[in-house]
MARKE-429875 format. One record per residue (C-alpha): x, y, z; residue number from 1. Coordinates in nm, 3 decimals. Example, Ala and Ser with C-alpha at 12.3 -4.5 7.8 and 13.67 -1.06 7.14 Angstrom:
! MARKE-429875
[node [1.230,-0.450,0.780],1],
[node [1.367,-0.106,0.714],2],
This chain:
! MARKE-429875
[node [8.654,10.798,8.679],1],
[node [8.684,11.065,8.408],2],
[node [8.510,11.314,8.640],3],
[node [8.754,11.219,8.916],4],
[node [9.047,11.279,8.683],5],
[node [8.913,11.621,8.581],6],
[node [8.844,11.725,8.942],7],
[node [9.192,11.620,9.051],8],
[node [9.354,11.804,8.761],9],
[node [9.155,12.118,8.849],10],
[node [9.277,12.085,9.209],11],
[node [9.636,12.047,9.093],12],
[node [9.609,12.364,8.879],13],
[node [9.458,12.559,9.170],14],
[node [9.726,12.430,9.405],15],
[node [10.010,12.540,9.173],16],
[node [9.844,12.881,9.128],17],
[node [9.827,12.925,9.504],18],
[node [10.197,12.846,9.534],19],
[node [10.282,13.093,9.257],20],
[node [10.083,13.374,9.421],21],
[node [10.182,13.276,9.776],22],
[node [9.814,13.250,9.872],23],
[node [9.638,12.986,10.082],24],
[node [9.671,12.645,9.924],25],
[node [9.346,12.455,9.866],26],
[node [9.279,12.129,10.048],27],
[node [9.230,11.809,9.854],28],
[node [8.856,11.802,9.769],29],
[node [8.628,11.557,9.947],30],
[node [8.597,11.232,9.758],31],
[node [8.945,11.257,9.606],32],
[node [9.140,11.107,9.892],33],
[node [9.062,10.758,9.759],34],
[node [9.201,10.731,9.406],35],
[node [9.266,10.360,9.409],36],
[node [9.288,10.226,9.054],37],
[node [9.248,10.569,8.889],38],
[node [9.400,10.633,8.545],39],
[node [9.607,10.948,8.594],40],
[node [9.871,10.878,8.332],41],
[node [10.047,11.166,8.155],42],
[node [9.902,11.431,8.388],43],
[node [10.060,11.724,8.571],44],
[node [10.045,11.704,8.950],45],
[node [10.367,11.890,9.022],46],
[node [10.367,12.048,9.369],47],
[node [10.029,11.886,9.451],48],
[node [9.953,11.785,9.808],49],
[node [9.846,11.420,9.796],50],
[node [9.966,11.333,10.145],51],
[node [9.782,11.039,10.294],52],
[node [9.588,10.970,9.974],53],
[node [9.494,10.617,9.871],54],
[node [9.653,10.577,9.527],55],
[node [9.684,10.200,9.541],56],
[node [9.689,10.050,9.193],57],
[node [9.657,10.387,9.019],58],
[node [9.822,10.455,8.684],59],
[node [10.063,10.751,8.704],60],
[node [10.283,10.649,8.411],61],
[node [10.448,10.953,8.251],62],
[node [10.280,11.181,8.510],63],
[node [10.454,11.488,8.648],64],
[node [10.467,11.458,9.027],65],
[node [10.772,11.673,9.071],66],
[node [10.792,11.821,9.424],67],
[node [10.454,11.669,9.509],68],
[node [10.378,11.588,9.872],69],
[node [10.308,11.214,9.888],70],
[node [10.389,11.176,10.256],71],
[node [10.212,10.867,10.398],72],
[node [10.040,10.806,10.062],73],
[node [9.943,10.452,9.964],74],
[node [10.119,10.395,9.631],75],
[node [10.134,10.019,9.655],76],
[node [10.102,9.839,9.322],77],
[node [10.093,10.178,9.147],78],
[node [10.227,10.226,8.795],79],
[node [10.478,10.513,8.817],80],
[node [10.688,10.411,8.520],81],
[node [10.851,10.711,8.349],82],
[node [10.690,10.942,8.608],83],
[node [10.870,11.256,8.722],84],
[node [10.902,11.236,9.102],85],
[node [11.201,11.465,9.129],86],
[node [11.207,11.643,9.463],87],
[node [10.887,11.468,9.574],88],
[node [10.822,11.398,9.941],89],
[node [10.768,11.022,9.961],90],
[node [10.851,10.985,10.328],91],
[node [10.652,10.704,10.491],92],
[node [10.488,10.628,10.155],93],
[node [10.380,10.271,10.081],94],
[node [10.548,10.183,9.751],95],
[node [10.530,9.806,9.780],96],
[node [10.519,9.638,9.438],97],
[node [10.510,9.978,9.266],98],
[node [10.645,10.004,8.912],99],
[node [10.907,10.280,8.923],100],
[node [11.099,10.171,8.616],101],
[node [11.250,10.469,8.431],102],
[node [11.102,10.704,8.694],103],
[node [11.288,11.020,8.790],104],
[node [11.338,11.010,9.168],105],
[node [11.625,11.256,9.179],106],
[node [11.637,11.449,9.507],107],
[node [11.324,11.269,9.632],108],
[node [11.269,11.217,10.005],109],
[node [11.239,10.841,10.062],110],
[node [11.280,10.842,10.440],111],
[node [11.092,10.543,10.586],112],
[node [10.927,10.466,10.250],113],
[node [10.840,10.099,10.201],114],
[node [10.988,9.995,9.866],115],
[node [10.951,9.620,9.916],116],
[node [10.955,9.447,9.576],117],
[node [10.923,9.777,9.390],118],
[node [11.057,9.777,9.034],119],
[node [11.335,10.039,9.021],120],
[node [11.492,9.926,8.694],121],
[node [11.655,10.224,8.518],122],
[node [11.512,10.469,8.774],123],
[node [11.707,10.789,8.836],124],
[node [11.788,10.795,9.208],125],
[node [12.057,11.062,9.193],126],
[node [12.037,11.275,9.504],127],
[node [11.749,11.076,9.652],128],
[node [11.783,11.041,10.027],129],
[node [11.650,10.814,10.298],130],
[node [11.740,10.487,10.128],131],
[node [11.902,10.228,10.356],132],
[node [12.251,10.110,10.277],133],
[node [12.416,9.769,10.274],134],
[node [12.783,9.694,10.321],135],
[node [12.922,9.562,9.992],136],
[node [13.063,9.210,10.032],137],
[node [13.372,9.144,9.816],138],
[node [13.344,8.823,9.612],139],
[node [12.972,8.788,9.686],140],
[node [12.872,8.712,9.326],141],
[node [13.133,8.435,9.309],142],
[node [13.013,8.289,9.638],143],
[node [12.652,8.282,9.520],144],
[node [12.750,8.127,9.188],145],
[node [12.949,7.857,9.367],146],
[node [12.658,7.787,9.602],147],
[node [12.414,7.740,9.315],148],
[node [12.646,7.534,9.094],149],
[node [12.785,7.313,9.367],150],
[node [12.457,7.268,9.556],151],
[node [12.178,7.292,9.296],152],
[node [11.935,7.129,9.537],153],
[node [11.942,7.454,9.741],154],
[node [11.846,7.671,9.443],155],
[node [11.498,7.749,9.313],156],
[node [11.434,8.061,9.105],157],
[node [11.058,8.047,9.165],158],
[node [11.067,8.210,9.511],159],
[node [11.291,8.438,9.716],160],
[node [11.327,8.208,10.018],161],
[node [11.176,7.875,10.114],162],
[node [11.340,7.703,10.410],163],
[node [11.688,7.606,10.285],164],
[node [11.615,7.693,9.921],165],
[node [11.661,8.038,9.770],166],
[node [11.663,8.202,9.428],167],
[node [11.972,8.393,9.313],168],
[node [11.868,8.718,9.483],169],
[node [11.769,8.523,9.792],170],
[node [12.113,8.363,9.810],171],
[node [12.282,8.701,9.763],172],
[node [12.092,8.842,10.062],173],
[node [12.142,8.526,10.268],174],
[node [12.517,8.515,10.215],175],
[node [12.550,8.892,10.263],176],
[node [12.435,8.854,10.623],177],
[node [12.219,9.035,10.877],178],
[node [12.276,9.383,10.733],179],
[node [12.131,9.282,10.397],180],
[node [11.843,9.095,10.558],181],
[node [11.741,9.407,10.750],182],
[node [11.743,9.612,10.430],183],
[node [11.545,9.336,10.259],184],
[node [11.257,9.411,10.497],185],
[node [11.241,9.768,10.360],186],
[node [11.345,9.739,9.996],187],
[node [11.258,9.380,9.916],188],
[node [11.489,9.096,9.818],189],
[node [11.588,9.209,9.469],190],
[node [11.685,9.563,9.574],191],
[node [11.871,9.444,9.884],192],
[node [12.063,9.199,9.664],193],
[node [12.168,9.475,9.424],194],
[node [12.296,9.692,9.709],195],
[node [12.489,9.400,9.860],196],
[node [12.660,9.353,9.524],197],
[node [12.747,9.723,9.513],198],
[node [12.515,9.786,9.217],199],
[node [12.274,10.079,9.173],200],
[node [11.907,10.006,9.240],201],
[node [11.839,10.110,8.880],202],
[node [12.037,9.809,8.749],203],
[node [11.839,9.567,8.532],204],
[node [11.876,9.225,8.689],205],
[node [11.760,8.870,8.601],206],
[node [11.572,8.798,8.922],207],
[node [11.239,8.696,8.770],208],
[node [11.097,8.348,8.818],209],
[node [11.171,8.252,8.457],210],
[node [11.512,8.421,8.436],211],
[node [11.848,8.246,8.429],212],
[node [12.076,8.455,8.652],213],
[node [12.386,8.234,8.617],214],
[node [12.539,8.410,8.312],215],
[node [12.484,8.744,8.486],216],
[node [12.654,8.617,8.803],217],
[node [12.946,8.481,8.600],218],
[node [12.989,8.820,8.434],219],
[node [12.991,8.993,8.774],220],
[node [13.245,8.741,8.901],221],
[node [13.480,8.813,8.608],222],
[node [13.439,9.188,8.659],223],
[node [13.542,9.143,9.020],224],
């Protein structure tokens, strides 16, 4: 895997040099299209063309992927925490279950990207485009809190949805209606819930299986 890392870094350097000199950009070398599970943390892949690459489960924490082409790349379950993805092309990328906490996604292209259950806590999404939107429902936090407190038998924090039972995020999406449920298919339950509440996707939220979301919901209810 060390050899793979070195070969990919050499490619990234050559690719940036080609951009700087306006010469023909090199293709991704044979054998480097499948980087599943690779440790590529704290590396510089800015402007690299990794379109269509299999990066499933790779570690890109603290990596520089600014303006990289990741179109159609498989980034599912990838660690991108603290990575710089500013201006990156992530259209049609598979980012399911990816860790994007503290990542810089400013001005990134997220058109048709699958962000289901991705962790976007504290991510910078300023200027990012292609994200679906949800109509904000006034009083939604209060309605969810009332549902859970008045009908505890319909609440279970251990799963998003299960027949008539839902966790807090699941109830937020359920009560928000069809619009939120469509976004849930793209962004996952937690992110769809945040949008329905009118909160940024970078908001830290107590939606884990062992979390107690009731104090958080009460605080949102008081804030209006």
